[in-house]
Every structure is written in C-alpha cells, then in structure tokens.
C-alpha positions as CSV (number, residue, x, y, z in Angstrom):
1,M,2.8,14.5,-7.1
2,T,3.0,14.3,-3.3
3,D,5.4,12.2,-1.3
4,D,2.4,9.9,-0.4
5,L,2.2,8.8,-4.0
6,L,5.9,7.9,-4.3
7,F,7.0,4.3,-3.8
8,D,10.0,2.2,-4.6
9,V,9.8,0.5,-8.0
10,P,12.3,-2.4,-8.4
11,E,14.7,-2.1,-11.2
12,P,13.9,-4.3,-14.3
13,L,15.9,-7.5,-14.6
14,T,19.0,-7.4,-16.7
15,P,19.1,-10.1,-19.5
16,V,21.4,-12.2,-17.4
17,E,19.2,-11.9,-14.3
18,R,16.2,-12.8,-16.5
19,L,18.1,-16.0,-17.6
20,L,18.9,-16.9,-14.0
21,T,15.2,-16.4,-13.1
22,L,14.3,-18.7,-16.0
23,A,16.7,-21.3,-14.7
24,G,14.9,-21.2,-11.3
25,E,11.6,-21.6,-13.1
26,F,12.9,-24.7,-14.9
27,T,14.0,-26.1,-11.6
28,R,10.5,-25.4,-10.1
29,H,8.8,-27.0,-13.1
30,N,11.0,-30.1,-13.0
31,D,10.4,-30.5,-9.3
32,A,6.7,-30.3,-9.8
33,V,6.7,-32.9,-12.5
34,D,9.0,-35.2,-10.5
35,L,6.7,-35.0,-7.6
36,I,3.7,-36.4,-9.6
37,R,2.4,-39.3,-7.5
38,P,-0.8,-40.3,-9.3
39,T,-3.3,-42.7,-7.8
40,A,-6.6,-44.0,-9.0
41,D,-8.4,-41.9,-6.4
42,S,-6.2,-38.8,-7.1
43,P,-5.3,-38.4,-10.7
44,P,-2.7,-35.7,-11.6
45,D,-3.6,-32.4,-13.2
46,L,-1.2,-32.8,-16.1
47,E,-2.8,-29.9,-18.0
48,A,-1.4,-27.5,-15.4
49,H,2.1,-29.0,-15.9
50,A,1.7,-28.6,-19.6
51,G,0.8,-25.0,-19.1
52,S,4.0,-24.6,-17.1
53,A,6.1,-26.1,-19.8
54,N,4.5,-23.8,-22.4
55,H,5.3,-20.8,-20.1
56,L,9.0,-21.9,-20.0
57,A,9.1,-22.0,-23.8
58,H,7.6,-18.5,-24.0
59,E,10.0,-17.1,-21.4
60,S,13.0,-18.7,-23.1
61,L,12.2,-16.8,-26.3
62,T,11.6,-13.6,-24.3
63,A,15.0,-14.0,-22.7
64,I,16.6,-14.3,-26.2
65,K,14.9,-11.1,-27.3
66,A,16.2,-9.3,-24.2
67,V,19.7,-10.3,-25.2
68,H,19.2,-9.3,-28.8
69,D,18.0,-5.9,-27.6
70,Q,21.4,-5.2,-26.1
71,Q,22.8,-5.3,-29.7
72,L,26.0,-7.0,-28.7
73,Y,28.6,-8.2,-31.1
74,A,27.4,-11.6,-32.4
75,S,30.5,-13.6,-31.4
76,A,30.5,-17.4,-31.9
77,D,30.1,-17.9,-28.1
78,L,27.2,-15.6,-27.9
79,I,25.5,-17.2,-30.9
80,D,26.0,-20.7,-29.3
81,A,24.5,-19.5,-26.0
82,L,21.4,-18.1,-27.7
83,V,20.9,-21.2,-29.9
84,R,21.1,-23.3,-26.7
85,I,18.3,-21.3,-25.1
86,K,16.3,-21.6,-28.3
87,Q,16.7,-25.3,-28.2
88,L,15.3,-25.3,-24.6
89,A,12.3,-23.4,-25.9
90,Y,11.6,-26.2,-28.4
91,L,12.2,-28.9,-25.8
92,S,9.8,-27.2,-23.4
93,S,7.2,-27.1,-26.1
94,E,7.7,-30.8,-26.7
95,A,7.4,-31.5,-23.0
96,A,4.1,-29.6,-23.0
97,R,2.9,-31.7,-25.9
98,H,3.7,-35.0,-24.1
99,L,2.0,-33.8,-20.9
100,T,-1.1,-32.7,-22.8
101,E,-1.3,-36.1,-24.6
102,A,-0.8,-37.8,-21.3
103,Q,-3.7,-35.9,-19.8
104,E,-5.9,-36.8,-22.8
105,A,-5.1,-40.5,-22.4
106,L,-5.7,-40.3,-18.7
107,S,-9.1,-38.7,-19.3
108,A,-10.1,-41.5,-21.7
109,A,-9.0,-44.3,-19.4
110,P,-11.7,-46.1,-17.3
111,E,-12.1,-44.9,-13.8
112,H,-10.1,-46.6,-11.0
113,S,-7.9,-48.3,-13.6
114,G,-4.8,-46.8,-12.3
115,L,-2.3,-44.9,-14.4
116,P,-1.9,-46.4,-17.9
117,E,1.6,-47.3,-18.9
118,G,1.4,-45.0,-21.9
119,V,0.7,-42.1,-19.6
120,R,3.7,-43.0,-17.4
121,H,5.8,-43.1,-20.5
122,Q,4.6,-39.6,-21.7
123,I,5.4,-38.1,-18.3
124,Q,8.8,-39.6,-18.2
125,L,9.6,-38.2,-21.7
126,A,8.4,-34.8,-20.5
127,Q,10.7,-35.1,-17.5
128,E,13.7,-36.0,-19.6
129,L,13.3,-33.1,-22.1
130,T,13.7,-30.4,-19.5
131,A,15.8,-32.3,-16.8
132,L,19.1,-30.5,-17.7
133,A,17.6,-27.2,-18.7
134,A,18.4,-25.2,-15.5
135,G,22.2,-25.9,-15.8
136,A,22.1,-25.2,-19.5
137,V,20.5,-21.8,-18.9
138,V,23.1,-20.9,-16.3
139,E,25.9,-21.8,-18.6
140,S,24.4,-19.7,-21.4
141,A,23.9,-16.9,-18.9
142,A,27.6,-17.1,-17.9
143,T,28.6,-16.7,-21.6
144,I,26.3,-13.8,-22.1
145,A,27.4,-12.1,-18.9
146,R,31.1,-12.3,-20.0
147,E,30.2,-11.0,-23.4
148,T,28.3,-8.1,-22.0
149,Q,31.0,-7.2,-19.5
150,R,33.7,-7.3,-22.1
151,R,31.9,-4.8,-24.3
152,R,30.1,-2.7,-21.7
153,P,32.2,-2.9,-18.6
154,A,30.3,-2.2,-15.4
155,A,31.2,-2.4,-11.7
156,A,29.7,-5.6,-10.4
157,T,29.2,-5.2,-6.7
158,A,26.3,-7.5,-5.9
159,A,28.7,-10.3,-5.0
160,D,31.1,-8.2,-2.9
161,G,31.5,-9.4,0.6
162,L,30.8,-13.0,-0.1
163,N,33.4,-15.7,0.5
164,T,34.3,-18.5,-1.8
165,A,32.0,-21.0,-0.1
166,E,29.0,-18.7,-0.3
167,L,29.7,-18.0,-4.0
168,A,29.9,-21.7,-4.7
169,A,26.7,-22.3,-2.9
170,L,24.9,-19.5,-4.8
171,H,26.2,-20.9,-8.1
172,A,25.0,-24.4,-7.3
173,T,21.6,-23.0,-6.2
174,A,21.2,-21.3,-9.5
175,R,21.7,-24.6,-11.3
176,G,19.0,-26.2,-9.1
177,H,21.5,-28.5,-7.4
178,V,20.9,-27.7,-3.7
179,V,18.3,-29.3,-1.4
180,M,17.8,-29.7,2.4
181,T,16.3,-32.5,4.2
182,Q,15.7,-33.6,7.8
183,S,16.3,-37.0,9.4
184,M,16.3,-37.9,13.1
185,G,16.0,-34.3,14.1
186,R,19.0,-33.2,12.1
187,E,19.3,-31.2,8.9
188,Y,21.3,-32.3,5.9
189,V,22.3,-30.5,2.7
190,H,22.7,-32.3,-0.6
191,S,24.4,-30.6,-3.6
192,R,25.5,-32.1,-6.9
193,D,28.3,-29.5,-7.4
194,H,30.3,-28.8,-4.2
195,R,29.9,-29.7,-0.6
196,V,27.6,-27.1,0.8
197,R,27.5,-26.6,4.6
198,I,24.4,-25.7,6.5
199,S,26.2,-22.8,8.1
200,T,26.9,-21.4,4.6
201,L,23.2,-21.6,3.7
202,R,22.2,-20.0,6.9
203,S,24.6,-17.1,6.3
204,L,23.2,-16.6,2.8
205,E,19.6,-16.7,4.1
206,S,20.4,-14.1,6.7
207,K,21.7,-11.9,3.9
208,G,18.5,-12.4,2.0
209,L,20.2,-14.1,-1.0
210,I,18.4,-17.5,-0.8
211,A,15.2,-19.0,0.5
212,H,14.0,-22.6,0.9
213,E,10.6,-24.0,-0.1
214,P,9.6,-26.8,2.2
215,G,8.6,-30.1,0.5
216,S,9.0,-28.7,-3.1
217,A,11.8,-31.1,-4.3
218,P,11.7,-34.8,-5.0
219,P,12.6,-37.2,-2.2
220,A,16.2,-38.5,-1.8
221,F,15.0,-42.1,-2.1
222,Y,11.9,-43.8,-3.4
223,G,9.0,-43.5,-0.9
224,G,10.8,-40.9,1.1
225,P,9.5,-37.5,2.1
226,P,9.9,-34.5,-0.3
227,Q,13.0,-32.3,0.3
228,D,13.3,-28.6,0.6
229,R,14.5,-26.8,-2.5
230,I,17.0,-24.0,-2.0
231,R,16.2,-21.1,-4.4
232,L,17.7,-17.7,-5.2
233,T,16.0,-14.6,-4.1
234,R,16.1,-11.4,-6.2
235,G,19.2,-10.3,-4.3
236,G,20.7,-13.8,-4.8
237,T,20.0,-13.6,-8.6
238,S,21.8,-10.2,-8.8
239,A,24.8,-11.7,-6.9
240,V,25.1,-14.7,-9.2
241,A,24.8,-12.4,-12.3
242,A,27.7,-10.3,-10.9
243,L,29.7,-13.5,-10.3
244,L,29.1,-14.8,-13.8
245,A,30.3,-11.5,-15.3
246,A,33.7,-11.9,-13.5
247,P,36.3,-13.3,-16.0
248,T,37.9,-15.8,-13.6
249,A,35.2,-16.6,-11.0
250,T,32.9,-19.0,-12.9
251,P,35.5,-21.7,-13.8
252,T,36.6,-21.8,-10.2
253,I,33.1,-22.1,-8.9
254,S,31.6,-24.5,-11.4
255,A,34.3,-27.2,-11.1
256,P,35.7,-28.7,-7.9
257,A,39.3,-27.8,-7.3
258,A,41.8,-30.6,-7.9
259,A,43.5,-32.1,-4.9
260,P,47.1,-31.1,-4.4
261,A,49.6,-33.8,-5.3
262,P,51.2,-35.5,-2.3
263,T,54.8,-34.7,-1.6
264,T,55.6,-38.2,-0.4
265,P,54.4,-41.5,-1.6
266,T,51.1,-42.5,-0.2
267,P,50.5,-46.2,0.5
268,A,47.5,-47.7,-1.4
269,R,44.4,-48.3,0.6
270,T,41.9,-51.0,0.0
271,R,38.2,-50.1,-0.2
C-alpha cells in the first residue's frame, strides 16, 4: 500500500457519543414535524416524517445494543437508563404510526378541502410522543457515561480548555434547547436551560464544536419566521461525552445555580 492510498478514517462513535447523536436526531425530527405548515395547495409529505420516526426507533435500539456490547455491570441506574431509551424506541414507532395514518387520511380527503381535523390531531399526537426525547436521551447518556467511567476509567480530554459558560451551552445544545433568531438587525439566543450569550456560541463555533442550521427550528411566536437551531458537531459531541463522564460536572451544568442568600434584609419589590 502506497501513501497515496492512505487516508484518515474517523474513529467509531462510543456508545455515549452515539446516544448524543441520537438526541440530535430527535431534535431534528421534532423541528421538522413542528414546522409542518400544510395548506390546500401544498399538502405535507407526512410519509417522510413517518420514515424519520421509524429511523429513530431503529437507532434507539441500536444504541442499546452498543451499550450492551460494553458488558458493563448491570446496575439499577444503568438498567433504568436503557429502559428509558427502549421506551423512546416504542414512542417513536407510535409516532410513525400516527403520521402514517395521518398521511392515509390526507390522501383520502377531497382536494382543496384543507387539512382535516383528524389529520391535525394525529400530527399533534406524533409531536407529543417524541417532544421530550432529546432531553431523555441526554440524561440516559449521562448515566451510561458515569457507569462506564466508573468501571473503565479513561482520561477525558475532549472538554479540556472550555470554560463553564461554554460547557453549559454545549450541554443545553445537546438537549436541543438552543436557537438563534434575528430581529431588527440584531441576533438573539434563546435557551431553556441557562442564559447563553452570543459570544459564547461564537467561541464554540470558532472551535468547531457547534454549527447552526438556518431556518430549521420552529418560530418563537405563531406566524413568525423559523429560527436557527444550534447543533453539536462531531467535536462538540465528543466534548459533551467527556463532560457527562465527569462525576461532578453534569449536575452543575444541568441545573441553574441557586442565588446566594442576601447578607442584609432586602425590601420587597412590587411587580
């Protein structure tokens, strides 16, 4: 073999990285379903969304097998984490069924009759079944990462050099909680976990840890423009996997810190 035939092959994903990738796929799927805006002249392709949900069910079971292949001690926490992922596989399959039935009802409806109420209901059910999946996958990944680290300690360096704000932003991104939007020529960041600054996102993007997909997330208000979803790159996925394996990092990142108690009485303020 000559040097011309050699090329870099990326290392396979670890089970935890596979789960974080799955969380990102759940977020992408949920965004796509949330962005369905059917009209009489432009009916939605619900069969494609059903295929996406079936893919998520398959990938959930594949992720479970990857964890089993590690042959870790079956602690109660590990079993709970795997059961939660198996539940998501079932919920994804059910979401696919609702979307398929919605497509069949839509195909049978008269032309230019609008979207039947039954179809809207099926789409809503499909949305609700996977709405919380990304966060549940990340929680399970955190448990599996700690169990793996406890039994097979390894130096986790992917998150080295990142400050607390950057780690918090990465963790929120993994859960599908960070979007960007523009208004009046200014950029804004919305996050359900912590306040995330634009400067933090720019720093992470310059390090190749996140990327944003324009117009891929639902609007902030009804009738508004789609927002930009912030997603993890392969490097960002590795950084979050290293963060989750740390025994003390995840609780600090996942929950806002309590405000310090005042040293002197503070007068009450009216709202």
